[in-house]
N, C-alpha and C positions, 0 to 999 in steps of 0.2 A: 658146729659146736656153739658158736657165738649166738646163733638164733635160739638154741636151747636155753642158754643162760638168760637171754633177754625175755623169753617166755616165762621162765621161772620168776624173774624179777617182777614182771607185770602181774603175776598171780598173787603176789604177796605185798604186805603193807609195811612191815617193820623188819629191820635187819640189825644184826650185830656183826661187826667185822673185827677180826682179831689177828694175831700173829704169834710167832714163837716167843718163848721167854727170852729176856734180854734182847729186845728187838734192835736191829740195826736200822740205818737210814732207809734202805730199800723197803723193809717191812713196814716201818712207820709211814713213810711217804705213800706207799701203795694203799695201805688201809685208809689213811686220811683222804686221799684222792678219790677212792671208790666211795667213801662215805659221802663226800660232797656231790658226786655224780648222782647217787641215790637220792639225796635230799633235793637236788635240782629236778629230779623226776617226780617230786612230791611224796617221796617215801620217808618214813621215820627211820633214821639210821644212827648208830652209835659205834664208836671205836672203843673196844674194851680190851685192855692189855693186862697181862699178868704182872708186868713190872711197869713202873712209871716211865714216861718218855725221858730218855737220857738228856742231860743238860745240853749237849752239843746239838740236839735236834729240836729243842724247844722253840727256836726261832722259825721253824717250818710253819707255813700257814695252817691254821686250825689245830695245831699241836695242843693247844690249851683245852681243846674240847675232848681229848681222849681221857677216858676214865680207867681206873684200875679195878673197879668192881661195880656191879649194877644190881640193885635189888630186884628189878623186874626182868632180869635176864631171860628167864624161861617163858616170858610172855611174847617173845618175838615169833614171827612166822617163818623166819629163815636165818640161818647163820652161814656166812661164806668165809671159808678159811683159804687164804691164798697160799698155795704150795707150789713153789717154783713157777712153772708156766701153766699149771693146771688149776682150774676151778674145782673145788670140792664142795658139793652141795650137801648140807646136813639138814635133813628135815625132821 
């Protein structure tokens, strides 16, 4: 399964990562970490959340880069929604 995910990532250039509404630390931390991995791979990636980052999690690295809306949302080539332990690929 990991090989499939990596192949899908290699085929695309831009990504949106998100989580459930009223995100907790796991959701925010996972999205922010995956975003930085994608950026390190040379991809364009953004974390877009329904709600803003709760105050308690704002000290997390890169928390200030998360946005609550994005004008060019539909111009991305892939969206990854982290659900429990599974990757869901929405093309």
